MARBA-49633 format. One record per residue (C-alpha): residue number from 1; residue in one letter; x, z, y. Coordinates in Angstrom, 2 decimals, decimal comma, always signed. Example, Ala and Ser with C-alpha at 12.3 -4.5 7.8 and 13.67 -1.06 7.14 Angstrom:
<drenfis>
  num  residuo        x        z        y
    1        A   +12,30    +7,80    -4,50
    2        S   +13,67    +7,14    -1,06
</drenfis>
This chain:
<drenfis>
  num  residuo        x        z        y
    1        X    +1,21   +12,58   -17,67
    2        X    +2,94   +11,41   -14,50
    3        X    +3,17    +7,58   -14,47
    4        X    +3,10    +7,80   -18,27
    5        X    +3,86    +4,25   -19,42
    6        X    +6,52    +3,74   -16,76
    7        X    +8,05    +7,16   -17,44
    8        X    +8,34    +6,37   -21,16
    9        X   +10,12    +3,10   -20,36
   10        X   +12,56    +4,93   -18,08
   11        X   +13,05    +7,59   -20,75
   12        X   +13,94    +5,01   -23,41
   13        X   +16,08    +2,88   -21,08
   14        X   +18,34    +4,97   -18,81
   15        X   +19,23    +1,85   -16,77
   16        X   +15,64    +1,82   -15,44
   17        X   +15,68    +5,39   -14,16
   18        X   +15,35    +5,77   -10,42
   19        X   +14,32    +2,14    -9,99
   20        X   +10,94    +0,65    -9,02
   21        X    +9,35    -0,28   -12,32
   22        X    +6,03    -1,79   -13,38
   23        X    +4,68    -1,99   -16,90
   24        X    +2,75    -5,21   -17,30
   25        X    +3,03    -8,87   -16,40
   26        X    +4,78   -10,14   -13,30
   27        X    +3,40   -13,67   -13,44
   28        X    +0,60   -15,17   -11,38
   29        X    -1,97   -13,84   -13,88
   30        X    -0,14   -10,62   -14,75
   31        X    -1,54    -7,18   -14,01
   32        X    +0,28    -3,88   -13,44
   33        X    -0,66    -1,40   -16,20
   34        X    +1,45    +1,41   -14,72
   35        X    +3,92    +1,84   -11,87
   36        X    +6,79    +4,29   -11,53
   37        X    +6,83    +6,62    -8,55
   38        X    +9,72    +4,61    -7,14
   39        X    +7,43    +1,55    -7,15
   40        X    +4,48    +3,47    -5,70
   41        X    +6,51    +4,13    -2,55
   42        X    +6,16    +0,40    -1,88
   43        X    +2,40    +0,45    -2,46
   44        X    +2,47    -0,76    -6,07
   45        X    -0,28    +0,73    -8,25
   46        X    -1,94    +0,16   -11,60
   47        X    -4,55    -2,62   -11,84
   48        X    -2,77    -4,54    -9,05
   49        X    -1,95    -8,18    -9,72
   50        X    +1,66    -8,87   -10,63
   51        X    +1,94   -11,40    -7,81
   52        X    +0,83    -8,89    -5,17
   53        X    +3,11    -6,21    -6,64
   54        X    +6,08    -8,57    -6,24
   55        X    +5,19    -9,22    -2,61
   56        X    +5,05    -5,50    -1,89
   57        X    +8,27    -4,81    -3,77
   58        X   +10,46    -7,94    -4,26
   59        X   +13,01    -6,06    -6,38
   60        X   +10,32    -4,64    -8,69
   61        X   +11,30    -4,65   -12,37
   62        X    +8,60    -5,70   -14,86
   63        X    +8,67    -4,63   -18,51
   64        X    +6,10    -5,52   -21,19
   65        X    +3,90    -2,65   -22,46
   66        X    +4,69    -0,98   -25,80
   67        X    +1,44    +0,74   -26,71
   68        X    +2,63    +1,87   -30,14
   69        X    +5,42    +3,82   -28,47
   70        X    +3,05    +5,35   -25,91
   71        X    +0,66    +6,31   -28,71
   72        X    +3,51    +7,91   -30,66
   73        X    +4,45   +10,16   -27,74
   74        X    +0,81   +10,87   -26,91
   75        X    +0,33   +12,30   -30,41
   76        X    +3,32   +14,61   -29,90
   77        X    +1,85   +15,83   -26,62
   78        X    -1,48   +16,44   -28,29
   79        X    +0,27   +18,46   -31,00
   80        X    +1,62   +20,74   -28,26
   81        X    -1,90   +21,18   -26,88
   82        X    -3,20   +22,14   -30,32
   83        X    -0,71   +25,00   -30,44
   84        X    -2,80   +26,60   -27,70
   85        X    -6,40   +25,59   -28,45
   86        X    -8,42   +23,43   -30,82
   87        X   -10,71   +22,45   -27,95
   88        X    -8,82   +19,36   -26,80
   89        X   -10,75   +16,34   -25,54
   90        X    -8,50   +13,28   -25,11
   91        X    -9,63   +10,88   -22,39
   92        X    -6,86    +8,35   -22,97
   93        X    -3,25    +8,22   -24,14
   94        X    -2,11   +10,04   -21,01
   95        X    -4,95   +12,42   -20,16
   96        X    -6,95   +15,20   -21,80
   97        X    -9,12   +18,24   -21,15
   98        X    -8,35   +21,63   -22,72
   99        X   -10,69   +24,62   -22,93
  100        X    -8,50   +27,74   -22,94
  101        X   -11,22   +30,34   -22,42
  102        X   -10,19   +31,66   -25,83
  103        X    -6,71   +30,45   -26,80
  104        X    -4,34   +30,88   -29,72
  105        X    -1,71   +32,66   -27,60
  106        X    -4,10   +35,34   -26,38
  107        X    -3,00   +34,55   -22,83
  108        X    -5,69   +35,45   -20,27
  109        X    -4,18   +33,21   -17,58
  110        X    -5,04   +29,50   -17,69
  111        X    -2,47   +28,89   -14,95
  112        X    +0,34   +30,42   -17,01
  113        X    -0,77   +28,44   -20,07
  114        X    -0,63   +25,23   -18,02
  115        X    +2,85   +26,06   -16,79
  116        X    +4,04   +26,83   -20,32
  117        X    +2,58   +23,61   -21,74
  118        X    +4,13   +21,51   -18,99
  119        X    +7,50   +23,14   -19,61
  120        X    +7,25   +22,45   -23,34
  121        X    +6,42   +18,80   -22,72
  122        X    +9,51   +18,53   -20,53
  123        X   +11,78   +20,43   -22,93
  124        X   +10,65   +18,63   -26,08
  125        X    +9,83   +15,14   -24,79
  126        X   +11,74   +14,95   -21,47
  127        X    +8,64   +13,86   -19,56
  128        X    +6,78   +15,38   -16,62
  129        X    +3,11   +16,39   -16,67
  130        X    +0,73   +17,68   -14,01
  131        X    -2,28   +19,94   -14,51
  132        X    -5,46   +21,06   -12,82
  133        X    -7,08   +24,39   -13,69
  134        X   -10,58   +25,48   -12,72
  135        X   -14,03   +26,58   -13,90
  136        X   -15,21   +23,20   -15,22
  137        X   -14,01   +19,71   -16,09
  138        X   -15,06   +18,11   -12,81
  139        X   -13,13   +20,49   -10,54
  140        X   -10,14   +20,61   -12,91
  141        X    -9,98   +16,81   -12,86
  142        X    -9,78   +16,72    -9,07
  143        X    -7,24   +19,57    -9,04
  144        X    -4,92   +17,73   -11,42
  145        X    -4,18   +15,08    -8,77
  146        X    -3,38   +17,46    -5,92
  147        X    +0,22   +18,39    -6,76
  148        X    +1,32   +15,31    -8,69
  149        X    +3,95   +14,53    -9,77
  150        X    +5,23   +17,41   -11,88
  151        X    +2,97   +20,10   -10,45
  152        X    -0,26   +21,97   -10,99
  153        X    -3,14   +23,34    -8,96
  154        X    -5,46   +26,22    -9,77
  155        X    -8,85   +26,49    -8,08
  156        X   -10,28   +29,92    -9,00
  157        X   -14,05   +30,56    -9,07
  158        X   -14,24   +32,09    -5,58
  159        X   -12,50   +29,05    -4,03
  160        X   -14,49   +26,29    -5,75
  161        X   -17,30   +25,95    -3,17
  162        X   -15,06   +26,06    -0,05
  163        X   -12,71   +23,56    -1,74
  164        X   -15,53   +21,13    -2,53
  165        X   -17,08   +21,47    +0,93
  166        X   -13,79   +20,45    +2,60
  167        X   -13,04   +17,64    +0,14
  168        X   -13,37   +14,06    +1,51
  169        X   -16,15   +12,31    -0,36
  170        X   -13,82    +9,56    -1,63
  171        X   -11,78   +12,27    -3,42
  172        X   -14,74   +13,30    -5,58
  173        X   -14,06   +12,16    -9,14
  174        X   -16,44    +9,35   -10,08
  175        X   -17,19    +8,24    -6,52
  176        X   -15,60    +4,84    -6,01
  177        X   -15,17    +2,69    -2,91
  178        X   -18,67    +1,17    -3,05
  179        X   -20,46    +4,52    -3,44
  180        X   -18,23    +6,15    -0,82
  181        X   -19,08    +3,36    +1,66
  182        X   -22,78    +3,87    +1,00
  183        X   -22,38    +7,60    +1,58
  184        X   -20,55    +6,98    +4,86
  185        X   -23,54    +4,98    +6,04
  186        X   -25,76    +7,97    +5,23
  187        X   -23,55   +10,34    +7,20
  188        X   -21,85   +11,85    +4,13
  189        X   -18,11   +12,11    +4,72
  190        X   -17,20   +15,28    +2,83
  191        X   -18,58   +17,81    +0,40
  192        X   -20,25   +19,83    +3,12
  193        X   -22,23   +16,77    +4,26
  194        X   -23,21   +16,05    +0,67
  195        X   -24,33   +19,62    +0,12
  196        X   -26,70   +19,36    +3,09
  197        X   -28,71   +16,61    +1,37
  198        X   -31,69   +17,52    -0,80
  199        X   -31,83   +16,33    -4,41
  200        X   -34,81   +14,06    -3,65
  201        X   -32,84   +12,34    -0,89
  202        X   -29,84   +11,77    -3,17
  203        X   -32,01   +10,53    -6,04
  204        X   -33,77    +8,13    -3,70
  205        X   -30,48    +6,57    -2,61
  206        X   -28,35    +6,92    -5,77
  207        X   -30,83    +6,99    -8,64
  208        X   -29,97    +9,22   -11,60
  209        X   -26,53    +9,90   -10,13
  210        X   -28,20   +11,70    -7,23
  211        X   -28,90   +14,83    -9,30
  212        X   -25,30   +14,74   -10,55
  213        X   -23,94   +14,67    -6,98
  214        X   -26,32   +17,48    -6,02
  215        X   -24,92   +19,67    -8,80
  216        X   -21,20   +18,94    -8,65
  217        X   -20,87   +19,74    -4,95
  218        X   -22,28   +23,16    -5,86
  219        X   -19,66   +23,59    -8,59
  220        X   -22,18   +22,97   -11,37
  221        X   -20,90   +20,82   -14,23
  222        X   -21,85   +22,05   -17,69
  223        X   -20,13   +19,39   -19,80
  224        X   -18,23   +21,14   -22,60
  225        X   -14,81   +20,08   -23,84
  226        X   -15,58   +17,99   -26,92
  227        X   -12,73   +17,72   -29,41
  228        X   -14,77   +15,34   -31,58
  229        X   -15,30   +12,88   -28,73
  230        X   -16,13    +9,62   -30,44
  231        X   -14,72    +6,23   -29,69
  232        X   -17,53    +3,86   -28,77
  233        X   -15,73    +0,51   -28,73
  234        X   -12,58    -1,36   -29,71
  235        X   -11,54    -4,45   -27,76
  236        X    -8,80    -7,00   -27,17
  237        X    -8,50    -9,56   -24,40
  238        X    -5,99   -12,00   -22,90
  239        X    -5,57   -13,44   -19,40
  240        X    -4,07   -16,93   -19,50
  241        X    -1,30   -18,42   -17,38
  242        X    -3,31   -21,64   -17,07
  243        X    -7,09   -21,89   -17,05
  244        X    -8,71   -23,19   -20,23
  245        X   -11,07   -26,12   -19,80
  246        X   -12,03   -26,90   -23,40
  247        X   -13,76   -24,85   -26,10
  248        X   -11,15   -26,17   -28,58
  249        X    -8,33   -24,52   -26,62
  250        X   -10,46   -21,39   -26,31
  251        X   -10,88   -21,19   -30,08
  252        X    -7,10   -21,21   -30,54
  253        X    -6,79   -18,23   -28,21
  254        X    -9,76   -16,45   -29,75
  255        X    -8,14   -16,62   -33,19
  256        X    -5,17   -14,62   -31,88
  257        X    -7,43   -12,18   -30,07
  258        X    -9,53   -11,67   -33,23
  259        X    -6,35   -10,91   -35,22
  260        X    -5,24    -8,37   -32,60
  261        X    -8,70    -6,80   -32,64
  262        X    -8,68    -6,55   -36,44
  263        X    -5,34    -4,72   -36,30
  264        X    -6,71    -2,26   -33,73
  265        X    -9,82    -1,63   -35,83
  266        X    -7,68    -0,97   -38,89
  267        X    -5,40    +1,41   -36,98
  268        X    -8,44    +3,23   -35,60
  269        X   -10,08    +3,30   -39,06
  270        X   -13,39    +2,06   -37,68
  271        X   -15,69    -0,94   -37,97
  272        X   -18,74    -2,05   -36,03
  273        X   -21,89    -4,12   -36,02
  274        X   -22,03    -5,57   -32,50
  275        X   -19,59    -8,31   -31,47
  276        X   -19,29    -9,22   -27,78
  277        X   -17,50   -12,23   -26,33
  278        X   -16,22   -11,71   -22,79
  279        X   -15,55   -14,75   -20,60
  280        X   -14,07   -14,55   -17,10
  281        X   -14,09   -17,84   -15,21
  282        X   -11,62   -19,19   -12,66
  283        X   -13,99   -18,11    -9,88
  284        X   -13,90   -14,56   -11,38
  285        X   -17,52   -14,71   -12,51
  286        X   -17,89   -12,60   -15,64
  287        X   -20,14   -13,45   -18,59
  288        X   -20,73   -11,63   -21,88
  289        X   -22,51   -12,79   -25,01
  290        X   -23,29   -10,41   -27,89
  291        X   -24,61   -10,45   -31,42
  292        X   -25,40    -7,58   -33,79
  293        X   -25,01    -8,11   -37,54
  294        X   -26,68    -5,96   -40,23
  295        X   -23,40    -4,58   -41,63
  296        X   -20,18    -3,00   -40,37
  297        X   -17,28    -5,42   -40,01
  298        X   -13,61    -5,35   -39,04
  299        X   -12,33    -8,50   -40,76
  300        X   -10,93   -11,04   -38,31
  301        X   -12,51   -13,98   -40,15
  302        X   -16,02   -12,58   -39,87
  303        X   -15,40   -11,55   -36,26
  304        X   -14,17   -15,03   -35,40
  305        X   -17,14   -16,71   -37,09
  306        X   -19,48   -14,61   -34,95
  307        X   -17,45   -15,32   -31,80
  308        X   -17,57   -19,08   -32,49
  309        X   -21,33   -18,85   -32,65
  310        X   -21,38   -17,01   -29,33
  311        X   -18,95   -19,44   -27,71
  312        X   -21,07   -22,47   -28,54
  313        X   -24,30   -20,64   -27,76
  314        X   -24,23   -22,32   -24,37
  315        X   -21,84   -24,49   -22,41
  316        X   -19,10   -22,71   -20,48
  317        X   -19,78   -22,71   -16,75
  318        X   -16,26   -23,40   -15,48
  319        X   -12,62   -23,26   -16,46
  320        X   -11,74   -19,94   -18,09
  321        X    -8,97   -17,51   -17,08
  322        X    -9,70   -14,66   -19,51
  323        X   -11,22   -14,24   -22,97
  324        X   -11,96   -10,99   -24,76
  325        X   -13,68    -9,70   -27,88
  326        X   -15,06    -6,22   -28,36
  327        X   -16,70    -4,40   -31,26
  328        X   -19,29    -1,69   -30,57
  329        X   -22,02    +0,10   -32,52
  330        X   -19,22    +1,67   -34,56
  331        X   -19,53    +3,49   -37,86
  332        X   -18,17    +6,63   -36,15
  333        X   -21,65    +7,11   -34,69
  334        X   -23,08    +7,30   -38,20
  335        X   -20,51    +9,91   -39,22
  336        X   -20,94   +11,99   -36,07
  337        X   -20,40   +15,70   -36,54
  338        X   -23,29   +17,48   -34,82
  339        X   -21,54   +20,82   -34,38
  340        X   -22,62   +22,42   -31,10
  341        X   -19,85   +23,66   -28,84
  342        X   -20,61   +26,64   -26,64
  343        X   -20,48   +26,19   -22,85
  344        X   -17,09   +26,72   -21,24
  345        X   -16,09   +29,06   -18,46
  346        X   -12,47   +28,07   -17,86
  347        X   -10,94   +24,59   -18,15
  348        X    -7,36   +23,45   -18,28
  349        X    -7,19   +19,71   -17,61
  350        X    -4,06   +17,62   -17,85
  351        X    -3,64   +14,29   -16,10
  352        X    -0,56   +13,40   -18,11
</drenfis>
């Protein structure tokens, strides 16, 4: 979806349409969860601090996130997808992969299917979506960003290699700023440069990821669309307006976080064995402490008891700006359906 959270807010509140909007907190500790395209013109993007966003766009409007509403619309979008194929792999509320090699409409054109799905999303939900279509998930993912907003890009098989060779290395999905900088130092600035490197060279400099880079620049990515993609963790965290300097104050905040986490576990119908306490200090140093119990839990009282133990496991290093609790080692892994999905030949990927 195009600027999904912000677009939903503008959909529900006509007064916000056409205005620079950010979903998230505008305070000193706030973070932008999503920015409308009007806000992006000023350089406001997701994950940016609220304070910096205000500097870039003084008339920026902040609204608090409503995740239940976003989830409600996401389910309606997914229902549209399922009219075309059962092979739908959600990545998040606003993004999913579809395998339309064999589809319920009997349409041989993935590009036409993408256009039809985008039109249905607009007609039924009044929101814009963009799509990328290609031979595998990796290329489709990159393609989905090319003609945003409200567009699509098809990269057919015969164009995949030339496309990847010309692509700047920082545009490769999964290559962040740190890795891109390292590649620049090795003389790798685009796909063609990457393709010139042997697999041993890439493995030497990038470890296990080296073989992955060697394959993807050659258009090789055999990951199937997995409709039974399992959730691996559930978490909740809060960033505080003022730093916390005492474990007593931290416990008060952790009680609220544990309650929020319990509600998310119940909504997700999962429980887990491993509890992790996340502590971010005022100097931005991050620390985690974990404990695994012999049974699956989702009750806030038991979670909080475990978190208390972790909190007092050792003295906090500094004043604290963020606390979080996560539950992993979920019971979904026990129930995993081991059905094998055949390899795909055509992918339709939505960044919606």
